[in-house]
N, C-alpha and C positions, 0 to 999 in steps of 0.2 A: 561676690555674686550680684546681689542686690538691686545693689546702688547700681552697676550693669542694665540689669532691670527695667527699671523704671526709669534711670537717661533714656533706652532701646522701645520701649512703652511708649513715655511723652513725644521722641520725636519721630516715631506712629502717625499716634493719635491730631502732632501737628499737621505732618503729612496728606490725613485724610480730611483735615480738618480743610488747608489750604487746597490742598482737590478740591470740595465738596463749596468753597465760596468761590474760585475764574469756573468751576461750569454751571453757576448761575450765576452767576457775570454776563455770561456770552449766549448763553440758551432763556431767553424770557418765553416762554411760553403762555400764549393766549384763550383762551373761553372765548369761539368768535359761537356766535347764536344758530343755532340749528336752521333761521328759518336763507339765514344769511351765508352761511355751508352747502344749501342744500340750494341757492339757488345759485351757487355762483359754482357747484356741479355740474349740477344739471345743463347751465351754458357753455364748462366747458367740461365735459369728462374726458378730454385727448391731454389733462396738465393731473397728475395727481402729484406731482412735486412740488404743488406751492405750498409759500413761503409766508405766513397768516404775520403782521404787526397793525399794531394802533400809530393814529395820527394826531393827536387830538382829540374829541372823542368818537372818529371814524376808523374802519378797521379797512387798510387796507394788504390786496394779496396781487406779491408778484410772480412770474410765470414765465417759460414759456408756452406759446403756441404748437400749434399742429404740424403746421412750417419755421420751429423750430425757433419765431421775433417774440422775441420775448416782449413780455407785455406789463402792469403792472395799474390795479383800477384798487379809486377807494369809494368806498359804501358806507354810505351815514346808514344809524341800527335802526331805520326800514328795511333797504337792506334794499336801499334803489342806491348806482351806480352815479357819481356828481361828478367826478376828473376820473380819464384816465390815461394811460403811456403808452405807447405803443413806438423799438427801437423801430425807425426803420432799416435797410440791409444796405440800401445805400440812395447814391439822389436822383437815379431811372422810377424810387421809393416815390419821389415828389412829386403831386404835381406842377403840370406843364410851367408854370404858371413864374413857377418860383426855380425853377428849373433855368429859367428864361436870366431870373435876374439874380442865376448864380456865377450864370454865362452871360454874362457883362459883368454888372458894379463888383461880382465879387470872384472873377477872371484872377488863376491862379489861381486860385489857393485851393486845399486838400480838402479834401473835409471829413473830418474823422466822427463824425456821429452826427445821427436825425435824430433829434426823439418829435413824435406828432404829438401832442398838449390838445385832451377834449373836457374842455370844465365848463361845464354847464350850460351845451351846445357850443362855444366855440372852440371854434381850432385853430391855432396857434400851431409853428414851426422854430425847435429848440435846437439850434447845430454848433457845432464844434469846429474852428475850421479851423484852419495853419494854409501859413507863407512866412517861409523866409527862416524855419524856427519859430515865430510866435502863433502864439493860439489864441485865437478869437472867440467869443463864444456872443450869440446870433442871437435875436428873438425875431419871425418875421410869421403873422397874421395868417389867415386864409384869401392873403390880398398882394398875399406880398410885399405888404407895405415894417419893414422896421419898425418893433416895438424899444421907444428910449428909456433911458434907461435897467437895459437889462447889460448885466453884466462885473 
């Protein structure tokens, strides 16, 4: 009986340790400095379900805007935003110059995803397009020029 009790306790202890270890791997809590968290809360009061992570020394927050658009911001340690990504809902959200390029050079392609990227004041657009089951990722600057080396 003692052996059975020992085995039962050992199995339960192993289960508890495994569950705790898995939980620590999937949920990494970071401490966001108060000045950064306050700036975000003041700028985006309608985004209570924001998810924070780290990218190097930058604090990254992912959230949905009030109109349901996914957005990602990179804050430096001083609390300044230096990069942001906004997932656009459709081609109609692109500037007209880029829509013209899509209907010309990329006619026949279906746009699957559009992300507007602002990095230190420079805007570009990452697009995932598809034609005949083939996917292609392209990066366009704000003027519609394709940026080489992206893919």
